[in-house]
C-alpha positions as CSV (number, residue, x, y, z in Angstrom):
1,M,-6.3,-33.9,19.6
2,D,-3.7,-31.7,17.8
3,Q,-5.0,-28.3,18.9
4,N,-2.7,-26.4,16.6
5,K,-3.9,-28.3,13.6
6,F,-7.5,-27.9,14.6
7,D,-7.0,-24.1,15.0
8,Y,-5.2,-24.0,11.6
9,L,-8.1,-25.8,9.9
10,L,-10.5,-23.4,11.5
11,R,-8.6,-20.4,10.0
12,L,-8.7,-21.9,6.6
13,G,-12.4,-22.6,6.8
14,D,-13.2,-19.3,8.4
15,N,-11.4,-17.3,5.7
16,A,-13.3,-19.1,3.0
17,L,-16.7,-18.9,4.8
18,V,-16.6,-15.3,5.7
19,L,-15.5,-14.2,2.2
20,S,-18.1,-16.5,0.7
21,Q,-20.8,-14.9,2.8
22,R,-19.6,-11.4,2.0
23,I,-19.6,-12.1,-1.7
24,S,-23.0,-13.7,-1.6
25,E,-24.4,-10.3,-0.5
26,L,-23.9,-9.2,-4.1
27,C,-25.9,-11.9,-5.7
28,G,-28.3,-10.2,-8.1
29,K,-26.4,-6.9,-7.7
30,G,-23.4,-7.4,-10.1
31,P,-22.5,-4.6,-12.6
32,A,-23.3,-7.0,-15.5
33,L,-25.1,-10.4,-15.7
34,E,-21.9,-12.3,-16.5
35,E,-20.1,-10.7,-13.5
36,D,-23.0,-11.4,-11.3
37,M,-22.9,-15.1,-12.2
38,A,-19.1,-15.3,-11.9
39,L,-19.0,-13.7,-8.5
40,T,-21.7,-16.0,-7.2
41,N,-19.8,-19.0,-8.5
42,V,-16.7,-17.8,-6.6
43,S,-18.8,-17.6,-3.5
44,L,-20.0,-21.2,-4.0
45,D,-16.5,-22.4,-4.6
46,L,-15.3,-20.9,-1.3
47,L,-18.3,-22.4,0.5
48,G,-17.5,-25.8,-0.9
49,Q,-13.9,-25.4,0.4
50,T,-15.2,-24.3,3.8
51,R,-17.1,-27.6,4.1
52,L,-14.0,-29.6,3.5
53,W,-11.9,-27.7,6.0
54,Y,-14.7,-27.7,8.7
55,S,-15.4,-31.4,8.2
56,Y,-11.8,-32.3,8.8
57,A,-11.6,-29.9,11.8
58,G,-14.7,-31.5,13.3
59,E,-13.4,-35.0,12.9
60,L,-10.1,-34.0,14.4
61,E,-11.8,-32.3,17.4
62,G,-14.0,-35.3,18.1
63,A,-16.5,-33.3,20.0
64,G,-19.5,-33.9,17.8
65,R,-19.3,-30.5,16.0
66,D,-20.0,-30.9,12.3
67,E,-19.6,-28.2,9.6
68,D,-22.9,-26.7,10.4
69,R,-22.2,-26.3,14.1
70,L,-18.8,-24.8,13.4
71,A,-20.4,-22.3,10.9
72,F,-23.5,-21.3,12.8
73,H,-22.9,-21.8,16.5
74,R,-19.8,-19.8,17.1
75,D,-19.7,-16.2,18.1
76,A,-17.5,-13.5,16.4
77,H,-14.7,-13.8,18.9
78,Q,-14.4,-17.5,18.1
79,F,-13.8,-17.0,14.4
80,R,-10.2,-17.0,13.2
81,N,-10.4,-15.4,9.8
82,C,-8.2,-12.6,8.7
83,L,-9.6,-9.1,8.9
84,L,-9.4,-8.6,5.1
85,V,-12.2,-11.0,4.2
86,E,-14.7,-9.4,6.6
87,Q,-14.4,-5.9,5.2
88,R,-17.5,-4.6,3.5
89,N,-18.1,-4.8,-0.2
90,G,-18.1,-1.1,-0.9
91,N,-18.1,-0.3,-4.6
92,Y,-17.0,-2.8,-7.2
93,A,-13.4,-1.7,-7.1
94,D,-13.3,-2.3,-3.4
95,T,-14.9,-5.8,-3.9
96,M,-12.4,-6.8,-6.6
97,M,-9.4,-5.4,-4.9
98,R,-10.2,-7.3,-1.7
99,Q,-10.8,-10.4,-3.8
100,F,-7.5,-10.0,-5.7
101,F,-5.4,-9.5,-2.5
102,F,-7.1,-12.7,-1.0
103,D,-6.9,-14.7,-4.2
104,T,-3.2,-14.1,-4.6
105,W,-2.5,-15.3,-1.1
106,H,-4.9,-18.1,-1.4
107,Y,-3.5,-19.4,-4.7
108,F,0.1,-19.6,-3.4
109,L,-1.0,-21.0,0.0
110,I,-3.2,-23.7,-1.6
111,G,-0.4,-24.6,-4.0
112,A,2.0,-25.1,-1.1
113,L,-0.6,-27.1,0.8
114,T,-0.8,-29.7,-2.0
115,K,2.6,-30.7,-0.7
116,S,1.5,-30.8,3.0
117,S,2.7,-33.6,5.3
118,D,-0.9,-34.1,6.2
119,A,-2.4,-36.2,3.4
120,R,-6.0,-35.0,4.2
121,I,-4.9,-31.3,3.9
122,A,-2.9,-32.0,0.7
123,G,-6.0,-33.7,-0.8
124,I,-8.3,-30.8,0.0
125,A,-5.8,-28.4,-1.4
126,E,-5.4,-30.5,-4.6
127,K,-9.1,-30.5,-5.0
128,S,-9.4,-26.8,-4.5
129,L,-6.4,-25.7,-6.7
130,K,-8.3,-25.5,-10.0
131,E,-11.0,-23.2,-8.5
132,V,-8.4,-21.1,-6.7
133,T,-6.4,-20.7,-9.9
134,Y,-9.5,-19.4,-11.8
135,H,-10.3,-17.0,-8.9
136,L,-6.9,-15.4,-9.2
137,R,-6.9,-15.2,-13.0
138,R,-10.3,-13.5,-12.9
139,S,-9.7,-11.0,-10.1
140,G,-6.3,-10.0,-11.5
141,D,-7.8,-9.5,-14.9
142,L,-10.5,-7.2,-13.5
143,V,-8.0,-5.2,-11.5
144,V,-6.1,-4.6,-14.7
145,R,-9.2,-3.7,-16.7
146,M,-10.3,-1.2,-14.0
147,G,-6.8,0.2,-13.3
148,D,-6.0,0.7,-17.0
149,G,-9.5,1.8,-17.9
150,T,-11.2,5.2,-17.5
151,P,-9.9,7.9,-15.1
152,E,-12.8,7.2,-12.8
153,S,-12.3,3.4,-12.7
154,H,-8.5,4.0,-12.1
155,A,-9.1,6.3,-9.3
156,K,-11.6,4.0,-7.6
157,V,-9.4,0.9,-7.8
158,Q,-6.3,2.9,-6.6
159,A,-8.3,4.1,-3.6
160,A,-9.4,0.6,-2.9
161,A,-5.8,-0.7,-3.0
162,D,-4.7,2.1,-0.6
163,A,-7.6,1.5,1.8
164,L,-7.3,-2.3,1.9
165,W,-3.5,-2.6,1.9
166,M,-3.3,-2.4,5.7
167,Y,-5.2,-5.7,6.0
168,T,-2.9,-7.7,3.8
169,G,0.0,-8.1,6.3
170,E,-2.0,-10.3,8.7
171,M,-1.9,-13.1,6.2
172,F,1.8,-13.4,6.7
173,N,2.0,-12.5,10.4
174,Y,2.6,-16.0,11.8
175,D,1.9,-16.9,15.4
176,A,2.5,-20.1,17.4
177,V,-0.3,-22.0,15.6
178,D,1.1,-21.1,12.2
179,Q,4.7,-21.9,13.2
180,A,3.7,-25.2,14.7
181,M,2.2,-26.2,11.3
182,V,5.4,-25.0,9.5
183,D,7.6,-27.0,11.8
184,A,5.4,-30.1,11.2
185,G,5.6,-29.7,7.5
186,V,1.9,-29.1,7.2
187,A,2.0,-25.5,6.0
188,P,4.4,-23.2,4.1
189,A,6.6,-20.7,5.8
190,A,5.6,-17.1,5.8
191,A,8.6,-15.5,4.1
192,P,8.5,-17.4,0.7
193,L,4.7,-17.0,0.6
194,R,4.9,-13.3,1.2
195,A,7.6,-13.0,-1.5
196,Q,5.4,-14.8,-4.0
197,W,2.4,-12.6,-3.1
198,L,4.3,-9.3,-3.4
199,E,5.8,-10.3,-6.7
200,H,2.5,-11.2,-8.3
201,V,0.7,-8.1,-6.8
202,A,3.5,-5.9,-8.2
203,A,3.2,-7.4,-11.6
204,I,-0.6,-6.9,-11.8
205,F,-0.3,-3.4,-10.4
206,A,2.3,-2.5,-13.0
207,E,0.0,-3.8,-15.8
208,A,-2.9,-1.9,-14.3
209,T,-0.9,1.3,-14.0
210,L,-1.5,1.3,-10.2
211,V,0.8,2.5,-7.5
212,M,1.6,-0.3,-5.1
213,P,1.7,0.8,-1.4
214,S,4.8,0.1,0.6
215,P,5.3,-3.5,1.7
216,D,6.7,-2.0,5.0
217,A,3.5,0.0,5.7
218,W,1.8,-0.5,9.1
219,M,-0.6,-3.4,9.1
220,Q,-3.7,-4.4,11.0
221,K,-3.8,-7.7,12.9
222,G,-5.9,-9.6,15.4
223,G,-8.4,-11.5,13.3
224,K,-6.5,-14.8,13.5
225,Q,-6.7,-14.5,17.3
226,G,-10.4,-13.6,17.4
227,V,-10.2,-9.8,17.6
228,H,-12.4,-8.6,14.7
229,S,-13.8,-5.4,13.3
230,E,-17.5,-4.6,13.9
231,H,-18.3,-5.8,10.4
232,L,-18.0,-9.5,11.3
233,G,-20.7,-9.3,13.9
234,Y,-23.2,-7.9,11.5
235,L,-22.2,-10.5,8.9
236,L,-22.7,-13.4,11.3
237,A,-26.0,-12.0,12.6
238,E,-27.4,-12.4,9.2
239,M,-25.7,-15.6,8.3
240,Q,-26.5,-17.4,11.6
241,F,-30.0,-16.1,12.3
242,L,-32.0,-19.2,11.2
243,Q,-29.9,-21.7,13.1
244,R,-29.8,-19.5,16.2
245,A,-33.6,-18.7,16.1
246,Y,-34.6,-22.3,15.2
247,P,-31.9,-24.7,16.4
248,G,-31.7,-27.8,14.4
249,A,-33.9,-26.5,11.6
250,E,-33.4,-28.3,8.3
251,W,-34.6,-27.7,4.8
């Protein structure tokens, strides 16, 4: 088994799953009916992508772990998602700024993965690209509407940007797993991905009349190595309860 590729697939799946679960907490609580439905659809899109990444990871591992076992039978320290996606929803400005930061990275990553040397990864990325493109367009539009809206909405979305910024650097902080995938032509390098991310974020912030924090600011890290905030444990406790309490339960 290619351990580095397995770990990389887990990271892709874990990011999508954890953010999907976090967004699903808002089902029925959106600020407007249309927004409630849109955010729920984003959650479902990410969940579908999770299944594709986990299915491939399970096949590659060859240990009998399918998508359900990878989702419901790992503890927090075994998850490899970035810290950004496990942060709490907060107010709607917090939710959408977290989404926008992730969507921007996800869009450029998935676009690059369509050219992956691994045909299976390229195929999953190609299938996901239309959804990811919509996610980015939607979250960017909402950041602009809130930033260039009322004084209250502007203040809230600026505060969200300032608070979440320190979690964005981890997406481009490559370790041995990431570098092995770059060397094999499976994944894109960090520098061009970060440049694309910064350029798009800067453009949206300018339109939204927001002040963009410094790209050189101190950044949190550790999620990709299994070192998480306390928030992930609570999220998994809710998400995994049924399978942990009643192993093998099916609808």
